[in-house]
N, C-alpha and C positions, 0 to 999 in steps of 0.2 A: 504494500499499499504506499510506503514511504517513498517509493520510486516514481509514483505517478502524481500528477496534479489535476484537480477538478476545476473546471471553468464553468461557472454557473451564472446565468442571468435569469431574472424574474420579471415577468410582466404581470402586473396586478390591475384588475379592473374593479373599481368601487362605485357603488350606486350612491349618489349624493342624497343627503337628507333634505329633499325639497318637497314641498307640497304638490308641485305641478311638474310636468315633463320638461324636457330640454328645450323643445321648440314648439310646444303647443300647450294649451290650457287644461288638458286632461290631468286628472288626479294621478299622482305617482305613488303607488302603494303596493307592497308585496302580498298583502294579505286579503285582499278583496276577491270576490268571486271572479272566475275566469271571463275575460272579455267584458268587464263591467266598466273599465276606465279607457274608453276608446272614443275618439271623435273622428271626423272626416279626414283631417290632416294625418293622424297616426295610420289610416288606411290608405293613404296616398290618393285620396280623391283629387281630381284636377281643379286648378284654380285657387288653391290655398297656399298662403305663404308662411314660412317659419318665423317665429319671434323668439329672440334669444332671451333665455332665463337668467336675469341679472343676478339672482341670488347665487346660482351655481358658479357664475364667473367669480363673484366675491369669494366663495368658498375655495375655488381653485387658487385664487391669489393667496388666501390664508395658507393653504397647504404648501404652495410653492415657497412662501416665506419660511415656514417651519422646516422645509427640506433644503434650506440654504441655496435656493435657486435664483437665477437671473429671470426676471419677469419680462416678457415681451410687451412693448408698449402699444402694439396693435393687435386687436383680437381679430383673427382671420380664420375662416372655416373653408374646409374642402369637401369634395364629394369623392367617396370611395365607391366605385362602380362595381357591382357584381349582382348576379341574379341567383336568388335562393328564396325558398319558401318563407323564411323568416324575416325577409326584407321587402316589404310591399312596395316601396318607392323604386326599387332596383338600384338604390344607392344608399349609403350611410353618410350622414353629415358628421365629419370629424375634423381633426387638425393634423394634417400631414406635414406641411412645409413650415408652419409657423406655430409650433406648440406654445401654450401659454407660459410654461416654465421650462428652463433648460439648465444643464450643468450644475446639478446639486449633489448633495451627499447626506447620508446618516452615519452617525458614529455609533458603533457597537463594540461589545468586548468579545474577543474570540476566545478559543479553547485555552490559550495561554494567559487569559485575563488581560490581554493587550488591547488597547483602543485601536480599532480599524475603521477607516472611512469606506463605506459602501457607496460607490458613485452611482448617481441617478442621471441618466441621459436627459430625460424629459418627462413632463406630465402633459397630457393634453385632454381636452374636453370632447365628448362625442355623445351620440345617442345609442341607446341599447336596441337590440333586435327583439322580435317576438320570441317567446319561449316555446320550444318544441316539446311535445309530450308524445311518446311512442306508446300506443295502445294496440297490441297485436300487430297486425300488418299495416296499421294506419298511423299517420302522423297528424296529431292534432296541434293547433296553434292558439296560444294564449296572447293576444295583442295587448294585455295590460302592461306587459314589459316593453313593448315597442315604443321607443321614444323616451324611455326613462333616462335621466341624466347620469352619465358616467364620467369618471376621471380615470385615465389610464396612466399608471406609473411604470415607467420602463427603467429598470436598473442596467448599469453596465455589467459586463461579465467578469467582475472581480470578486465574486463570492466563491470561497474556495472549499466549502464543506457544507454538509447538511446542517451542522450546528450553526454556522454563520447565517445560513439561509433562514433558520427559524429565529435567530436573534434579530435579524433584519425585519422579517415579517411581524414579529412580536412588537418591536418598537414602532414600526410603521402603523400598525393597528392602534396602538396607544395614541399616537398622534392624530390619526383619523378620528378617534373617539373624542379626545380632549379639545380638538378644534371644531367638533361637532359637524365635520365634513360628511361623515358616514357612520352608521352603527357597525359597519364592517363585520356583519355576521355571516360566516361562510355557510352556515346551515340554511339561511334564507336566500343565499345567492347575491347578497350585497357586497361580498368580497370574493373575487375569483382569481386565482393564480395559476399561470402557466410557467412551467419551468423549462428553460433551455440549458442543455447540459452537454459537455463533452469532456473527455479525458485523454491526457497525452503524457508521455514521459517528461520528467523534469529535464530542462535544458533543450528539449526538442523544439526546433522553430516551426515545425509543421503542427497546426492545430489538429485535434481529433475530430471525428465526425459528430456533428451536432444532432442531438435528439430532443424533441419537444415532448413534454409530458402534460396532458390536459386532464380535466375532470377530477381535480384534487379537491376534496371537500373538508379537509381539516389540516391543521399544522402537523398533527401526528402522522397523517398519511403522506404529507409532503416530505417529511423527514425519511419515512420508510421508502418512499418511491425513489428519492435521490440516492439513498444508500444501496437500494437493490440495483438501480441502473448503473450506478458507479462500479459496483462489483461485477456486473454483466460485461461492462466495457473493458475492464481490466482482464477479466478471463478471456475475453475475445482477443485482446492484444497479445496476450501471453501464448495463446494458441494459434495465432496468426489467422484468426477468423475475420472475415470482413464485417464492418459495422455498417449497417444501412441507415442513411439519413431518413428519419421517419418521425411521424407523429404517433405517440402512444398514449394509453390511458392506464390509470392505476386500478387494479382489480382487488378489492378488499378481502373477498373471499379466498382468492388464490395467493394473496400477498405477493403479487408480482406485476410488472408492467406488461400491457398487452398491445401488440401491433395494431394500429388503426389503418394508417395509410402511409405510403411512401411519399417523402418530400424531395423532389428532384430540383426544380427551379422555383424561385419565388413567384407567386401569382402576379400577374399584371392587372392592377385594379384601375388603370387609366385615371388616376387622380386628376381632378380639375378644380379650380377655384369655384366655391359655392356662389352662384350668381344672384341668388335671392337674399344674401346676407352681406351687405356692404362692410368693408373693413371698419372696425370701430377703434377710435383712439381711446386708450386707457391712460387717462391723466395721472399725474403724480398724486394729486388729491384723491382721486378715485381709489387708487392702489393703497394709499395710507388709510383711507376711511374703512376699507374692506376688513382691516384687522382690528379696528377700534372696539367692535362690539363682541369680541371674543370673551366668554365668561371664564375660561379656564387657561391659564398659562401652564402648560405641561411641565417645563423645566422648573418653573418657580414652585409648583406644587410638590414636585419630587424633592427639591431642596428643602422645603418646609418640613416635610415628613421626616427627612433625615435629621435635620436640626433639632427636631423634638424627639429624637431618639426612638422613633418608631422602628420596630423590628423589620429587618429587610424582607422576610417572608410576608409581613403584613403589608408592606409597601408594594410588593409584587402583586398581592391579591387585589389591592385597591387600584393599581395602575392597569391591571388586566380585566377589571370588572367595572366599567364605566357607570352602570346603573347603581351598583353598590357604592362607588366612590361618591356620586352625587348625593346620596343619602347621608353618607359619612361627613361630607363637606358641609352640608346644611346643618347638621347637628353640631359639629365643631364650632361653626360660626355662632351658634346659640349659646353653648355652654363653655367653649374654650377650655376643654379638658380632653386631652388626647387619650389618657389611660381609661377614663370612664367611658368615652365614646367607642373605643375599641372593645371594651368588655361587653357593653350592653348593645351595640349594634352588630359588630362582627362576630361576636360569640352568641349572645342571648337571642337576639332577634333572628339572626341568619340561622341559628339552630332551629328555631321554631318554624321558619319558612321552608327549611330543607326537609323537615318531617312531612309536609304537605306538598312538597315539590312546587311551591308557589313562588313565582318570580318577584324579586324586590321591586321591580319597576311598577308592578301592579298593586304594591302595597300602598294604601291610601295616605295621603299626606296629612290628613287630620289625625291619623293614628301615630304618625311620626311626631306630630306636635304634642300629642299626649305623653309619648315617651320622653320628649324633651322636658315637659312639665314635671314628670316623675324624677328625671335625672337631677333637675334643679332642687327639688325637695330632698332628694338623696344627699346632694352635696351639702345642704344645710344641716344634715343630721337629723331631720325629722322622721325619716324612715331608715330601716337598715337594709342590707343586701338580701337577706331572706325574704323580707316584705317586698323588696323591689322585684324579685323573681316572680312572686305571685301576681303583682300589679302588672308587669309586662305581658304575662300569660293572659290576664284578663283583657288587657288593651287589645291583644291579638285576637282573642276569641269573641269579644263583645264590642259594642260602640259606647260603653260607659266611660265617663270622664275619670280622671286620676282621683279627683276629690270624692266622687261617688264611690269608687272602689275602696278608698281609704276608710270612708264611713261604713260601708258594707261590711268589711272584715275588721273593723274596729282597730285600725292601724295607727290611729292618732297616738303620738308619743307622750309619755308623761314627762313634762318639763318643769313641774313645779318642784322647786328645790326642798321645800318642807317635806313633801310626800316622799321624795327619793332619799332624803336624809333619814326619815323615819324607817323606810324599808331596809336601808343599809345597816342602820343601827341594829335592827332586829337580826339580820343575817350574821352580823359580826358577833353578837351576843350568843347566837346559836352555834357558832363555829369558832369557839375560843382556841382549839388545838391548831386550827388552820391558821389563825391570826398570829399565833405564837411563832410561826415559821417566817413571818414577814421580813425580819431582818436578814435572814439567810436566803430566801427566795422570793423577793418582793414581786417579781413580774408574774410568777406562778400564782401567788396568793391573789393579786389583783384580778388576774384572769378568772380564777375560780369563783371569786365573789361576784364579779360582773356576770358571769354565767348563771349564777344563782338568782340574781335580781332579774335577769332577763327571763329566766324560767318562771319566776314567781309572777311576773307582770305579763307573761305571755308575749314577750318581745316588744312591749310598749314602752319600757323605760329607755329614754334617750341615752344611748351608750356613752357618748362623749361627755355629756354633763354628769352622768353617773360616775364615770372614771374620775372626773376632776373632783367630785365631791368625796369619793372613796379615798383618794390620795390625801385629801385634807384631814379626813377622819384618822386614817392609820398613822399619819405623821405626828399626830398630837401626843 
């Protein structure tokens, strides 16, 4: 393996989080019934002209900036001409000659924990095609996807392993989420990746034969497909077998790449300038304004988490689950306590959601607000952790308010010093042997007595106040 080098490039298509399609006013949504979001333009009826979706252009600029790219000052579209079932117009509107962003990079950590720049050739805006669904010997078409706004991100071929590929895609997905360009969910088709791969001997000036792998539906399968194909290439080179330039797909059941078709020459798409969309000047003001409304600064967020000593595993969970991060971020802004938020959101709440396989993005904001109220009361010492667990369960199961739940379970704490002093005095009088040990083991004695007062009051004694009063009594 060490005698060979892998040369990998990745083309990523992402569906932009836009309410409407790229060049028409149809709704852009993955989840609606088939062929529900279609209008005359989507079906290529004659006499209709495209209109450019400004929101998508702004999001493309945001992404280009985050990928350290040069932004083209003119927005120019082209026609990619080909005839196929999923393309009703007979051409796709894309950006061949003047992509909106060029010459960028992303920094990742490779296997040696060294910083490596993955070069990005370009990003360009285009429209999606219709979705093909094979049913028996028939091909069905869903035109909901036709015209949905896409950004294609084309890396250079300086990715050297499956590890680097996954690191690159993981960081790219995080940026897509935090800039709110796309939800980047492979399972929904809003992030699709094609792998271009070749293998050759180190030092060889001749590049290996390139193979393209399509239909990869998870990062896990991307890793497996790259590693399988690399091993196949090395084996072929060592056995002096020819490698065919081809397009392949990954078969999850067989755990291997499957030949689809041979790739001899690049198709001639007869690109021409899109005559129905004149060149649009992107002013400096427009480019600057495009990034002003970003809610989340990915790099700043990562630095804040690190500076607040959040465990690396927790940081990875938050950066890789944007829906969870948004809840975490909202709660942190309300209570400004990282430890408390991690405990009650990432452990307690997520634990409850996992049991019911309930996505956090669907968890009502009103219930999050009730959890925040509970955490504020907990910080004030008016309830304890055991009571907090019962309260968060009730919030999860019911629509009751925190105040109602506290009354319902009689969780109101005893904060009257006279009452607590009287209870502590009784406990001390009944446990003289324990109190005699105070000079030798003060912490144990204090813990035991507080346990007894909590038991006596069924958890209603304020533990902080009770401890303070106890220390005063024992030191007399």
